[in-house]
C-alpha positions, 0 to 999 in steps of 0.5 A: 624425564626424571633424575636419579633422585626421582625429581623432574630433570631436563637435558642440558646442552652438555648431554647430561641431566640436571634437576629443573630446580637446579637449572632455575638456580643456575640461571639466577646464579648466571644473572648475578654473575653478570651484574657483578661483572657489569659493576666491575667494568669501566667501559660503559658498553661492556657494562651495558652488555653484561646488564643485558645478559644478566637480564636475559638470564634472569628472564630465562630463570623465571620462565623456566620456573613458571613452566616447571610450576605449570607442569607440576600443577598439571601432573598433580591435577592429572594424578588427582583425577586418576585417584578420585576417578574425576572426569573433566570431560563435559557430561553428555546428555543422557536418554530416558532413565531405565524403566521410564517411558518417553513422553508421547 
């Protein structure tokens, strides 16, 4: 799926689309917010909960970033193969060349 600007976009829970790179950035922002919230907590349980939540947001951001990189890499390879005519399928065994007879 592409966004209006032509970049890769993904559906958000709200039903609108957002470029995938913005989604990664948003995950990292949520992680940072959770760490700040944890630092301001006096209750150790709440502090720990915010740190765990922040770690989850951070992991989600990195996983999304990794998937985006892999997706873009596969698209680039696919485009390169189409442009160059490269065939990634294994070569099939060829029969005798035209005009040559088989050994008897």
